[in-house]
N, C-alpha and C positions, 0 to 999 in steps of 0.2 A: 352215174353222175354224182350221187351223194358221197360215195367213197372218194371220188376225185376231189370234191370240195373239202372233205376232211383232211385229205392228204396235203392239199395246198395250204389249208389253214394251219396245219401242224408245221409245215415248212416255214411259213411266215413267222409263226411264233418263235421258232428256233433261232431266227436271226437275232432277236433281242434277248436271247437267253444269257444270263450272267455267266462269267467264266469260272465262278466258284460254285460248285454244286454239292449238295449234301445228301446223304442217304435218307431214304424215307424211314419213318418210324421214330425219328427223333421228336422230342417234345416241341410243341409249337412255341416260337419265340414271342416274347412280349412286344418286341420292337424289331422291325426290319428296316435296315438302312441301305440305301443304294449309293454305291461309290462309283464315280465316273472318272475315266482318265483317257489319255490320248495314245498310249503305246499298245502294241499287241500283247496278248496274254503270255507269249513266249519270252517277252522282255524281262530282264533282271528286275527292273523296277516293279513289275507286276508279280512275277513268280517268287522273288526272294525278299521283297519288302512288303508290298501292299497286301498280298494274300496271307503271308505269315502274321502280319500285324492284325488283319481282320480275324484270323483264326484265334489269335491270342486274346483279343477282346471278347470273342464269342465264348471261349473257354472260361475266362475269368468271370464272365457274367452268368455262368452256369447254363448257358444256352438261351438266356433271356434276350440277348441281343443277337441278331442275325445280320450279317453284312453280305449283300450281293454285289459283286464287282462287275462293272461293265467296261471293258477295255475298248480301245480303238474307236472311241467316240460313238459307241453303240446307242447311246441315248439321244444322239443328234447334236447338231451344232458343230463348231470348229474349236480347236484348242484355245484360241484367245478368248473364247466365251466361257470357259470352264469356271473361272472365278465368279462370274456373275451367275452362273448356274447354281453355285453353292449359296450365294447371297440370296437369290430369288427362290430357292427351294426346288428348282428343277431336278437337282440331285441333292442328297443329304450330305455326301462327302465328295470332295474332288481332290485330285492330285494334279497340280499344274505349276507352271513357271510364271512368277510375277513378270518376268521379262517378256512374256507374250503380249503384254499390253504396255509398250514403251512409254516411260515417263509417268505412269500412273502411281508407281510406288517408288518415289525418288530416294528415300533413305536406304532401302535395301540394296540399291544399285552400288553402294560403296563396296560391297563384296565382289561385284562384277567388274570393277575397274581393272585395267590391264596391270599385270605384275603386282597384284595385291594379295590374292588368295594363296593359300598353302598348296603344296603338291598333293597332300593326302585329304581324302574326303572326310575322314573322321575328325580331323582338325577343323576343316571348314565348317562342318555340320555342328560340332559342339560350340564353336565360336559364334556362328550365326544364331543358334538358338539362344545363347547367352545374351547376345546383342539384342535379339528380338524381344526377349523378356523385359529388357530395360528401355527399349526405344521404339518398338514397332506396334504397340497396342492401338494407337490412333490410326496409323497408316493402314492397318488391316482390321479396323473396327467393325466393318460390315459383315464379317464372318467370325466364327469361332476357330481360331487357329489351333490345330492339333499339334503340328510341329513344323519347323523350318529346317532345311538342310541344304548343303551345296555339294556338288560332285567333286571328284579329284581333278587333277590337272587335265585341261583340255589340250588337244593337239590337232595338227593339220593333216588331213587325209586328202590326197590329190592325185590327179592323173599325170602329174609332173613332179619330179624330185625337187624338193625345196631344201636348200642348204644355207642360203643367204637371203638377205633382204631383197637383193636384186632378182632372185628367183620368184618372188611374190608379185612382181610388177605386172598388173593387169590380170592376174589370175582370178577367175570368178569363184569366190568361196562363199558358201552359205554360212551365215552367222546365227546364233541362237538368241542373243540379247542385243539391245541397243548399243551397249558399250563395247561388246565384243566386235560389233560392226564398225564402230568408230576406231577401235584399235587396228583392225584389218585395213581400214582406209588409210590410217596413218602409216602403216607398213607398206603401202603401195598396192594392195590387192583391190579388186573390184568386189566390194562386199554386197552380198545379196541375202536379205532376210527371208526366212520361210520357216513354218512349223516343221518339226522333224519328220512327221509322216510323209511329207512331200519330197524328202531328200532322195530316196531311191529312184523315183521316176525322173527327177531333175538330173541326177547323175547319169542315168541310162540314156536320157535324151540329149545329153551334153548341154543342158541349159546352164549347168554349173560345172566347174572344173574340179571341185572338191568341197569339203565341209570341215568345220571345226566342231568336233564332238569328243567326249572322253572315250577311252577304250571300251568301257562297259557296254555302250549302246551299239557298237559296231555290228555285231552279228544280227541283232534284231532288225536292223535296216539294211543289212547286206552291203555295208560300205566296203568291206574287204574284198568283195566280189566285183565291185564296180570301179575301184581304183587300185593302183599298185604301189602307191607311195604313202608313207606315214612319217611325219616329222615331229619328233619329241623336243620339248623345250626343257632343258635340265634344271633341277633344283627348285627351291622355293625362294621368293614367290614365283608363281607360274603365270603363263600368258593370260589365262582367264579361267573363271568358273561360271556356272549358272546356278542361281538359287531356285529352290523349290518350296512349295507349301502344300501340306495336307490340311485342308480346311473343311469345316463343318458348318452347315446352316445353323444360324444362331437360334432361331425359333425351335428347330428340331432338338438342339442340345438343351435349351432351357425347358423344354417339355418333358425331359426324361425325369424319372424319379431319382431321388438323391443317391441311392445306392448304385444306379446305373451310370449316373454322372461320374461317380467316383471311379468306376471301371474305365470310362473314357479318360478321365483325368490321370489315372495311374499309368495310362499308356500314351500320354502326351508329353510334350516338352523334351527334355534331354533323353528320356527313355526311348522315344521314337526317333529322335534326331540321331542318336548314337547307333541305333539299329540300322538306319538308312545309310549313314556314313560308312559303317563296316561293310555293308553289302557292296557299295560302289568300289571300295578299295579292293575287296576280295574278287569281285567279278571281273576286274580288268586283267588280272594275272593270266588266266587261261586264254583270254582273247589274244594276247601278245603271242602266245605259242601257236594259236590257230593261224594268225597272220603269217608267222614265220614258216609254218608248214606249207602254206599256200604259195610260198616263194615271193611274197611281197617284200619291198625294201623298207626298212625302218631306219631313219636317219635321226641322229641326235645332234642338235646344234652344239657347236663349241661354246665354251664359257664366254669367249670374247664376242662371238656372234650374238649370243643371247643378250649380252650387255648392250649391244647395238640396238637390238629390238626394244629393250626396256627403255633406253634413252629416247628412241624415236616415238614411243607411245606416251611419253610424259605430258605432252600437250593435251592429251585426252583427259588426263586426271586434272590438269589445271583448268580446263574448260568446265568440267563437272563441278569442281569446287566453286568456280565463279558463278555458274548457273544456279547453284543451290540457294544463293541469296534471294533470287526471284521466287523460289519455292518455299521460302519461309524458314530456312534452317541454315546453320553454319556447317558447310560441307567440310571445311578443314578440321573442325572439331570432331565431326562424325567419323571422318577417315582416320584420325588419330585413335579414336576409340576402337574402330575396327581393327587396325593394325595391332594395337595393344592386346585386344581380345584374342586375335589369331596367335600372337606370340605366347599368350598364356597357355594355350592348348597344344602348341607345336613343340612338344617335348619328347 
């Protein structure tokens, strides 16, 4: 009976084991930080950005900082609660989407407006970090932002081929952010919001007909196995992007000694944003080949059709600009800043 209790105890403990493990015998860290996020450990966001970033911080601290990563919401809660987990100290670091809490971060939404963001993640990420440094300190003042970034072009994955606006009519599509949802509604789709971990089951159960996500995340949530059609929107600006933040608990950061703060600072801002942007751009390339080998159909809208989509979504932008006045800022001015900043990096 005693052995059985030990076995059950070990099994329970393993459930909450972090996804980054280290060999025994290393020197004990001065500081151990817990990072929490919503995707599985096999996802590119985890494996190619968050884990390498954590390893870089650990290395540059000489092992004095240790970062344990808990993917797939292993520390509890839901994806929309991640930001508050960083604010409240439930986790020391979180990776999340501001768009998971619609309307809470209104200025950053400018990057998520339809046909505003660039096609490449590296452009969106550098521009967003630049913009954030100048404009978002108050909006994200409850945490210590490590970096902001935005993914590459989003596209439509569906169980029906989409070539025109008319093909979208009534199609039940999952959207990641409030404004992506408004854009899909303007285009005639039945927009359904849900966190990305729920997408595979929703597709399998036919609760939704498809989803808008970038290529990068497709394998992690098995979209290519659950639908057969993928619709690309050509060129820049693209249909939509989603913004992300890697955030740290302020008290935890403020409590670090100066030299360890410097390690965190040296791996924040454009350093981390560029690292993330590069991952998103590179990770999408093999996914396209994977989808083709599976026999799925990839459709690229004609330039003329893409122009129809862009014109049809203009009221979404107009409504956002108008609504910004009630939230205490000049949306037209912010959007001009966003577009100019994107153009600065889109070279």
